[in-house]
C-alpha positions as CSV (number, residue, x, y, z in Angstrom):
1,Y,11.4,28.7,-17.1
2,R,12.9,25.8,-15.1
3,H,10.5,23.4,-16.8
4,H,11.7,24.5,-20.3
5,L,15.3,24.1,-19.2
6,D,14.5,20.6,-17.9
7,V,12.9,19.7,-21.2
8,L,15.8,21.1,-23.2
9,A,18.3,19.2,-21.1
10,R,16.5,15.9,-21.6
11,V,16.2,16.5,-25.3
12,L,19.9,17.1,-25.6
13,L,20.8,14.1,-23.4
14,D,18.6,11.8,-25.5
15,G,20.2,13.2,-28.7
16,M,16.9,14.4,-30.0
17,T,16.3,17.6,-31.9
18,T,13.3,19.3,-33.5
19,T,13.5,21.9,-36.3
20,R,9.8,22.6,-36.7
21,R,8.2,25.3,-34.6
22,N,5.3,24.6,-32.3
23,V,6.2,20.9,-32.3
24,A,6.7,19.4,-28.9
25,P,10.0,17.4,-28.7
26,Q,9.8,13.7,-28.1
27,V,11.2,12.9,-24.7
28,I,11.7,9.5,-23.2
29,D,9.6,9.1,-20.2
30,A,11.9,8.4,-17.3
31,S,9.0,7.0,-15.2
32,A,8.4,4.1,-17.6
33,T,8.3,0.8,-15.8
34,E,8.1,-1.7,-18.8
35,V,10.4,-4.6,-18.2
36,M,12.2,-5.7,-21.4
37,P,14.5,-8.6,-22.0
38,Y,18.1,-7.6,-22.8
39,T,18.6,-7.5,-26.5
40,P,22.2,-7.3,-27.7
41,H,22.9,-4.1,-29.7
42,F,26.3,-2.7,-30.1
43,D,27.6,0.5,-31.7
44,L,31.3,0.3,-31.1
45,I,32.0,3.2,-33.4
46,T,30.0,5.9,-31.4
47,S,29.1,4.3,-28.1
48,P,31.5,1.5,-27.0
49,H,31.5,2.0,-23.3
50,F,29.3,0.4,-20.6
51,L,28.6,1.1,-16.9
52,F,26.9,-1.4,-14.6
53,A,26.1,0.2,-11.2
54,G,24.3,-1.3,-8.2
55,Q,24.8,-3.1,-4.9
56,T,26.6,-6.4,-4.6
57,G,24.4,-9.4,-5.4
58,R,22.0,-7.5,-7.7
59,G,23.3,-9.1,-10.9
60,K,25.9,-6.6,-12.2
61,T,28.6,-9.2,-13.0
62,T,26.2,-11.7,-14.5
63,A,24.9,-8.9,-16.8
64,M,28.5,-8.1,-17.8
65,W,29.1,-11.7,-18.6
66,Q,26.0,-11.7,-20.9
67,V,27.0,-8.5,-22.7
68,A,30.6,-9.5,-23.0
69,T,29.6,-12.9,-24.5
70,A,27.2,-11.3,-27.0
71,L,29.8,-8.7,-27.9
72,S,32.5,-11.3,-28.6
73,R,30.1,-13.2,-30.8
74,K,29.6,-10.2,-33.1
75,H,33.1,-8.7,-33.1
76,D,36.7,-9.7,-32.8
77,V,37.5,-8.7,-29.2
78,R,40.4,-9.4,-26.9
79,W,39.7,-8.9,-23.2
80,M,41.6,-7.5,-20.3
81,I,39.8,-8.0,-17.0
82,C,40.6,-6.2,-13.7
83,E,38.8,-7.4,-10.6
84,P,40.0,-7.0,-7.0
85,G,40.4,-10.5,-5.7
86,G,39.1,-12.1,-8.9
87,A,36.3,-13.9,-7.1
88,N,33.7,-13.5,-9.9
89,W,35.8,-13.6,-13.1
90,K,38.2,-16.2,-11.7
91,E,40.6,-17.6,-14.3
92,L,39.6,-14.8,-16.8
93,A,40.9,-12.1,-14.5
94,T,44.0,-10.5,-15.9
95,A,44.8,-8.6,-12.7
96,T,43.4,-9.1,-9.2
97,D,45.5,-6.8,-6.9
98,I,45.8,-3.0,-6.8
99,A,49.3,-3.0,-8.2
100,G,48.5,-5.3,-11.0
101,I,45.3,-3.4,-11.9
102,A,47.1,-0.1,-11.9
103,G,49.7,-1.6,-14.3
104,I,47.0,-3.0,-16.6
105,V,45.3,0.3,-16.7
106,A,48.6,2.1,-17.5
107,N,49.3,-0.3,-20.4
108,A,45.8,-0.3,-21.8
109,H,46.3,3.5,-21.9
110,A,49.6,2.9,-23.7
111,E,47.9,0.6,-26.2
112,M,45.3,3.3,-26.8
113,L,48.1,5.9,-27.6
114,R,49.7,3.4,-29.9
115,R,46.5,2.9,-31.9
116,L,45.9,6.7,-32.0
117,E,49.4,7.0,-33.4
118,L,48.4,4.6,-36.2
119,L,45.3,6.8,-36.9
120,R,47.4,9.9,-37.1
121,D,49.6,8.3,-39.8
122,S,46.6,7.2,-41.9
123,T,43.4,8.7,-43.4
124,A,41.1,6.7,-41.2
125,N,39.2,8.2,-38.2
126,H,38.7,4.8,-36.5
127,V,40.9,1.8,-36.1
128,A,38.1,-0.3,-37.7
129,N,38.8,1.5,-41.0
130,L,42.5,0.8,-41.0
131,P,43.8,-1.5,-43.8
132,E,44.8,-4.0,-41.2
133,P,42.5,-3.2,-38.2
134,P,43.5,-4.5,-34.8
135,P,40.9,-6.4,-32.8
136,Y,38.7,-4.5,-30.4
137,L,40.0,-4.4,-26.9
138,G,37.4,-5.1,-24.2
139,F,38.6,-3.6,-21.0
140,V,36.7,-4.5,-17.8
141,V,37.3,-2.6,-14.5
142,E,35.4,-3.9,-11.5
143,E,35.1,-1.7,-8.4
144,A,37.3,1.1,-9.8
145,E,36.6,3.4,-6.8
146,S,37.7,0.7,-4.4
147,V,41.0,0.2,-6.3
148,Y,41.6,4.0,-6.5
149,S,41.0,4.4,-2.7
150,D,43.3,1.5,-1.8
151,L,45.9,2.6,-4.2
152,K,45.8,6.2,-2.9
153,L,46.7,4.9,0.6
154,A,49.7,3.1,-0.9
155,N,50.8,5.5,-3.6
156,R,48.9,8.8,-4.1
157,T,50.8,9.6,-7.3
158,Q,50.1,6.3,-8.9
159,A,46.4,6.6,-7.9
160,Q,46.1,9.9,-9.6
161,Q,47.8,8.6,-12.6
162,M,45.3,5.7,-12.8
163,A,42.4,8.1,-12.5
164,V,43.7,10.3,-15.3
165,Q,44.3,7.2,-17.5
166,L,40.8,5.8,-16.9
167,R,39.5,9.3,-17.8
168,Q,41.4,9.4,-21.0
169,L,40.5,5.8,-21.9
170,A,36.8,6.8,-21.6
171,A,37.3,10.0,-23.6
172,M,39.6,8.8,-26.3
173,G,39.3,5.0,-26.4
174,R,36.4,5.1,-28.8
175,K,38.5,5.8,-31.9
176,A,41.1,3.4,-30.7
177,G,38.6,0.5,-30.7
178,I,38.6,0.1,-26.9
179,A,35.3,-0.8,-25.2
180,M,35.3,0.0,-21.5
181,F,33.2,-2.1,-19.1
182,F,32.8,-0.5,-15.6
183,G,31.3,-2.3,-12.7
184,T,30.6,-0.1,-9.7
185,Q,28.5,0.0,-6.5
186,T,28.4,3.7,-6.1
187,A,29.8,5.5,-9.2
188,L,31.6,8.0,-7.0
189,R,32.9,11.2,-8.6
190,I,36.5,10.4,-7.6
191,V,36.5,8.1,-10.7
192,F,33.2,8.7,-12.5
193,D,33.1,12.5,-12.8
194,G,31.1,14.3,-15.5
195,S,33.7,14.0,-18.2
196,V,33.8,10.2,-17.7
197,L,30.0,9.7,-17.5
198,E,29.4,11.8,-20.6
199,N,31.5,9.3,-22.6
200,I,29.6,6.2,-21.4
201,G,26.6,5.7,-23.7
202,N,25.4,2.4,-22.2
203,V,24.3,2.7,-18.5
204,Y,22.5,0.1,-16.5
205,L,21.4,0.9,-12.9
206,F,20.7,-2.2,-10.8
207,G,19.0,-2.5,-7.5
208,G,20.5,-0.7,-4.5
209,A,20.7,2.8,-3.1
210,Q,18.3,5.3,-4.6
211,H,21.1,7.9,-4.8
212,L,22.2,6.2,-8.1
213,A,19.0,7.4,-9.6
214,E,19.7,10.9,-8.5
215,R,23.3,10.7,-9.7
216,F,22.1,9.8,-13.2
217,R,19.1,12.2,-13.1
218,V,16.5,9.5,-13.3
219,S,12.9,10.2,-12.3
220,R,12.0,9.6,-8.6
221,D,9.3,7.3,-9.9
222,I,12.0,4.7,-10.6
223,R,12.7,3.0,-7.3
224,L,16.0,1.2,-7.7
225,P,15.8,-0.6,-4.3
226,D,12.6,-2.3,-5.6
227,L,14.3,-3.8,-8.7
228,A,14.6,-7.6,-8.6
229,P,18.1,-9.2,-9.0
230,G,19.0,-9.2,-12.7
231,Q,16.9,-6.1,-13.5
232,A,18.4,-2.8,-14.3
233,Y,17.0,0.6,-15.3
234,C,18.4,1.9,-18.6
235,P,18.2,5.7,-18.9
236,R,18.9,5.6,-22.6
237,Q,15.9,3.3,-23.3
238,G,13.7,4.7,-20.5
239,G,12.8,1.2,-19.3
240,I,13.8,-1.7,-17.1
241,I,16.0,-4.4,-18.7
242,Q,15.9,-8.0,-17.5
243,F,19.2,-9.8,-17.9
244,A,19.4,-13.6,-18.1
245,R,21.0,-15.7,-15.5
246,V,24.1,-17.0,-17.4
247,Q,27.2,-18.8,-16.4
248,R,30.6,-17.3,-16.4
249,P,31.9,-17.3,-20.0
250,T,34.6,-19.7,-20.9
251,D,35.3,-18.7,-24.5
252,L,36.4,-15.0,-24.1
253,R,39.7,-14.4,-26.0
254,L,42.1,-12.8,-23.6
255,A,44.6,-10.1,-24.6
256,L,47.2,-12.1,-22.6
257,P,47.3,-15.1,-20.3
258,S,46.0,-14.3,-16.8
259,L,48.6,-13.6,-14.1
260,S,47.8,-16.9,-12.5
261,D,48.1,-18.6,-15.9
262,T,45.1,-20.8,-15.1
263,R,42.0,-21.3,-17.3
264,S,39.5,-23.9,-18.3
265,D,40.4,-26.4,-21.0
266,T,37.6,-25.1,-23.2
267,Q,38.8,-21.5,-23.2
268,T,39.9,-20.1,-26.5
269,V,43.5,-18.7,-26.4
270,T,44.9,-16.8,-29.4
271,D,48.0,-14.8,-30.1
272,P,48.1,-12.0,-27.5
273,V,47.6,-8.4,-28.5
274,I,49.6,-7.4,-25.5
275,T,52.4,-9.4,-24.0
276,P,54.0,-9.5,-20.5
277,V,57.2,-7.6,-19.9
278,T,59.7,-8.5,-17.2
279,P,61.2,-5.4,-15.5
280,P,65.0,-5.0,-15.0
281,N,64.8,-6.4,-11.4
282,G,63.6,-9.7,-12.8
283,H,60.3,-9.7,-10.9
284,F,57.1,-9.6,-12.9
285,S,54.7,-7.0,-11.4
286,G,51.7,-7.6,-13.6
287,V,52.6,-4.6,-15.9
288,I,52.2,-5.4,-19.6
289,T,53.0,-3.4,-22.7
290,P,52.5,-3.7,-26.5
291,D,55.4,-5.1,-28.3
292,D,56.3,-1.8,-30.0
293,V,55.7,0.5,-27.0
294,T,58.3,1.3,-24.5
295,P,57.4,-0.4,-21.2
296,I,56.0,2.0,-18.6
297,I,57.9,2.1,-15.3
298,M,56.1,3.8,-12.5
299,P,58.1,6.8,-11.3
300,T,60.1,6.6,-8.0
301,E,60.1,10.4,-7.6
302,P,56.7,11.7,-6.3
303,G,54.9,13.6,-9.1
304,A,57.2,12.5,-11.9
305,P,55.2,11.9,-15.1
306,T,55.2,8.6,-16.9
307,E,56.1,8.3,-20.6
308,A,52.5,7.7,-21.4
309,Q,51.5,11.0,-19.7
310,R,54.2,12.9,-21.4
311,R,53.1,11.6,-24.8
312,A,49.4,12.4,-24.0
313,V,50.3,16.0,-23.0
314,I,52.4,16.5,-26.2
315,D,49.7,15.0,-28.4
316,A,47.0,17.2,-26.8
317,Y,49.2,20.3,-27.2
318,R,49.7,19.5,-30.9
319,R,46.0,19.2,-31.4
320,S,44.9,22.3,-29.4
321,G,47.8,24.6,-30.0
322,S,47.9,26.3,-26.6
323,L,48.6,25.5,-23.0
324,R,45.2,26.6,-21.8
325,A,43.4,24.5,-24.4
326,T,45.7,21.6,-23.6
327,Q,44.7,21.8,-19.9
328,R,41.0,21.8,-20.8
329,A,41.5,18.8,-23.0
330,L,43.3,16.8,-20.4
331,F,41.7,17.9,-17.2
């Protein structure tokens, strides 16, 4: 009985079905150890999100560089990159401290709501099908759990807001043309709960603690600690992917100038999708908003919802029609 449940679960996860009786379903063998070179393949309509998980020094960021470069060559993408400290992405990093990262997440969420509003006013079901489609938004978040933990110590309400916004970006960003790139060492549930992971179609597990294999229900035959740097197990393909050793990209088109406003001379700079906004006190905090979206100001009263949250709740209620269904959709 448990064996049949396991087979059924794996078939559902792999998106495979069988309609003929007495025909065994085709299931990807999770114990496969074939090493395959990374081949760029993108389906931004149905599976735009990526997760790179593993210990520091195992090649996560280098792999993200390779995938981001390949994605930018195939599609019109503007990038927002959040990395604590900015040591890896350097001049490409849009935000490098917890306050700035929280602001970037909030405003990426606002941009998503703006794009969904455009879809509601049209017959299209994806921004790529709009008469004048906006560019894809590549949104990179490095060490999301670390940012959440640090932010929680400084401002618990703001940390909870960021967690909800990341959750909704993963769930609703697909139709809005947002491709999420998560880099993580542990994939803790405080950020990557079931509702987030089920919306991430491209998962790469790099060398490190074996618990990552258990987290993603990978066969025990796959020993993540034994993977060489640059190698990652891909549950979707049922094999080990070898990423190339590449240099940090210099031609990614950013959604806005980095906060430090420094970049290499060869970097391509275009008109920003999102522009900086100076708050009333005259001090730029790293928060950015689309031109036609009211700037989001973090609440001073504990528990006070932001404008983006209010809009998300109202939109969810309009779609679901009841409070209980709205709660299920949002939480």
